[in-house]
C-alpha positions, -999 to +999 in steps of 0.1 A: -060-395-424-033-374-414-043-366-372-016-332-374-021-305-348-016-274-346-006-257-311-012-227-322-054-234-329-062-232-291-050-220-257-039-237-229-021-273-247-066-274-259-051-286-292-077-294-324-065-320-346-079-314-385-104-340-384-119-312-352-114-281-370-128-298-405-164-310-389-162-273-369-163-261-408-184-284-417-212-274-389-202-241-384-214-235-421-247-255-419-255-239-391-253-203-398-268-214-439-299-232-416-304-199-397-302-173-432-327-188-447-350-197-416-351-159-401-350-145-437-385-171-447-398-160-406-390-124-410-405-118-440-438-128-429-437-106-396-425-078-426-460-082-438-482-081-413-464-053-408-472-037-445-501-016-427-470+007-416-470+018-452-509+015-467-532+025-433-507+043-414-490+062-442-457+058-422-422+061-443-397+034-455-377+037-429-401+034-403-411+006-419-374-013-419-372-001-382-394-018-365-390-055-387-359-053-386-362-045-345-375-082-348-348-105-359-328-107-327-363-121-306-361-145-342-326-151-341-329-164-305-359-189-311-343-201-345-310-208-328-316-242-313-334-253-346-309-243-369-278-260-349-298-291-344-309-290-385-269-284-385-257-311-369-280-338-383-263-325-414-233-323-406-232-366-391-247-375-418-227-362-448-200-375-425-218-409-422-231-410-462-190-400-473-181-431-452-158-396-435-170-409-400-158-445-409-128-433-417-122-414-380-130-442-368-108-461-381-077-435-373-084-440-339-107-408-328-136-422-300-166-409-307-163-380-274-134-368-297-159-368-328-186-349-305-161-320-293-161-302-325-203-303-322-199-289-283-173-262-295-199-247-319-230-251-292-211-227-274-210-203-301-242-203-307-249-207-268-231-177-263-250-156-294-288-173-277-269-153-241-260-122-257-298-113-276-314-134-245-299-115-221-288-081-236-299-070-272-338-089-266-347-060-239-332-034-258-353-037-288-383-038-273-384-010-262-368+004-295-400-017-313-424+003-281-412+037-289-411+033-327-456+024-325-457+048-296-446+077-322-467+067-351-497+062-329-492+097-314-491+108-349-517+098-368-534+128-374-513+138-398-500+101-413-531+081-405-564+096-411-576+100-443-597+133-456-637+121-453-631+083-442-640+072-404-608+060-394-604+036-364-568+039-345-577+012-317-610-006-308-629+020-302-612+053-314-628+068-344-617+097-358-631+118-391-628+156-402-639+165-442-614+178-452-591+200-454-592+244-458-565+267-477-542+264-447-540+232-437-565+233-409-591+201-409-627+211-413-656+195-399-639+170-372-652+143-357-640+123-329-648+095-304-632+080-280-653+046-268-626+027-254-637+034-219-669+018-212-680+041-181-677+071-205-676+073-238-667+114-251-672+123-286-656+155-302-671+179-328-656+209-342-657+237-368-620+230-376-586+213-355-553+217-364-523+200-345-492+217-326-457+209-314-452+225-281-425+208-260-418+182-280-451+173-278-482+168-305-516+182-295-548+189-319-564+225-311-600+224-321-620+254-325-660+263-322-673+229-313-685+207-287-682+183-262-701+154-251-696+129-223-720+094-220-716+074-187-728+045-187-757+043-167-765+079-178-796+092-194-792+120-209-756+130-222-732+161-205-725+183-234-694+215-231-693+240-253-657+255-259-639+279-283-609+268-281-604+231-269-568+216-262-563+178-268-527+166-261-526+128-292-503+118-264-529+100-243-543+080-271-513+067-280-502+056-246-537+048-229-547+015-221-500+006-228-485-014-199-453+008-206-428-014-189-441-050-200-415-078-186-398-080-219-394-044-223-374-045-192-338-049-187-318-087-170-309-058-141-341-048-137-362-082-134-332-089-111-341-057-084-375-054-085-393-031-063-416-045-039-439-024-045-444-022-080-479-026-087-474-041-118-450-069-104-474-076-078-503-081-101-490-105-123-450-117-102-457-150-127-452-136-161-419-113-141-404-150-129-411-163-164-393-137-183-364-132-162-360-173-159-366-178-199-338-156-209-318-175-189-324-211-199-325-199-236-287-202-239-291-240-228-307-250-256-279-257-283-262-285-256-291-298-262-292-299-299-256-317-302-262-336-279-295-351-294-279-349-326-249-369-318-267-393-297-287-407-327-257-402-357-229-401-340-219-433-347-200-443-384-218-465-393-215-482-436-241-463-464-257-497-464-270-492-429-302-463-426-301-437-410-336-425-417-349-440-385-325-423-361-328-389-379-366-386-381-369-399-342-344-376-327-365-347-346-395-359-331-370-357-296-367-326-301-393-309-312-413-327-283-383-319-258-385-282-276-423-275-266-424-288-234-401-257-227-425-237-240-452-253-217-428-254-186-428-211-192-466-210-181-456-237-154-438-210-142-463-177-141-487-199-124-459-217-093-420-209-086-416-247-088-427-251-131-387-238-128-377-273-119-398-283-150-381-255-171-345-261-166-348-300-157-359-305-196-325-292-214-301-305-187-321-339-179-319-343-217-287-334-224-274-355-197-293-385-209-277-378-243-244-378-230-249-411-215-258-429-245-228-411-259-206-424-239-219-455-234-212-460-271-178-454-272-167-471-242-188-508-255-191-495-291-163-486-301-152-485-338-121-511-343-087-491-353-085-506-385-111-522-405-104-556-425-128-570-452-125-606-464-143-622-494-158-653-473-134-691-483-151-715-507-158-748-493-136-769-523-164-794-537-160-829-532-131-848-554-115-816-564-084-810-550-081-778-522 
C-alpha cells in the first residue's frame, strides 16, 4: 500500500496519509447513515405522539411539522454519540474483516496513526453536538413553547367541537351547543377546576372570540359566573350582560415561562441571584448548564472505547464478536451512568465530579490501553507465512 501525503490536505504541516483519509471517509459515511436512520425512526415515534395536533386540536399540517421538526436538534444531540460509536465499530470491523488493518500495520502504520482519523471524526461530531447543545437547543425549545402557547390560546376556533365537552388541560372543560348564523357560540359552558381552592363555572347564552391588540378574548353575553370556594357551602354567583375573558390566561396558567432548558447558555451563566425560579430549584439550572458542556465530551469516549476494542489488526479467523459486545455494553452503561450523574448534580454540586469524570476518565483509560497496545503489541512491519517443514521418515533420504 502506498503511503503518500497530500501537503494541501491539512494545514500547519499536519499531513493525513491516504489510508487515514480512507478511514475517515469510511467512518464519516457510516456515521451519517447511522445517525440519519436512528433520527428518522425516533422522529417518527415523536411525530406520532404529536398527531393529536392534527386530529383533536385541529391544527394545520404546517403547525404539526413545525413542532416536530423543532424537536430534531435535541434528538440529534442525543443520538450522535451512539451513532458515532456504532460507525466506529462498523468501520473497524470492516477494516479487520477485509484484512485492511493487517495490510496497513504491515506497511508501518501504528495503532496511534490509525486512531487519528477517528479522533478527527470525533472532533467534527463534538463540534456539532456543542453547537446544538450550547446555542441551537435553547432556541428550538423556546420555539416549541411559543407554538404550543399559540395553539392553546386559539383553542376556541381550533380545538372545541360543536356539542362536545372538550378538555384542554386537566380540570379545564369547554362546551357550546351550536353556532349561530353570524358565527357566534350559543349555549356556552366553561369550567375551570385547575385550582382546587376555587372552581369557576361560566354559563352564557352566546359567546364570540375577538382579537384585541394581538390578544384573543372570549366575549360572553347574558350569563353568569359561579365561584365555588373549597371550604364554602354556597357558591358565589355573579350575573352579567357582557363579560370578556382573556384566553391567553388558559395557555399560560400553571406553566413556567422560562424553564432551564428554554434559557440560553449565557443566561444560565448569568443567573440573577433574586430570580424566584432559581431560588426554588437551583439544582435544575446547575444540571442544565453543565449538561450542555459535558455533551461534547462523549464523542471522544465513543471512538476511544471502540478503537480500544477493535483497533488491533486481527486475522479473519480471530473472533471479534466478544470485543464488539463488550465495548457496546461498556459504552451503554457509561452513557446511562452519565444520565444518572445529572440527577446527582441536581441534588448536590459534588455530582459534577461524576458528571465530568465519567467521560474524561473513561476516555483516558481507553487511550492508555490503546497506547500500551501500540508499544507492546505493535504489529511487525512484515508478515511472513511459512509452511512447516516435514521431518523425513526413517530410511528416507533427506
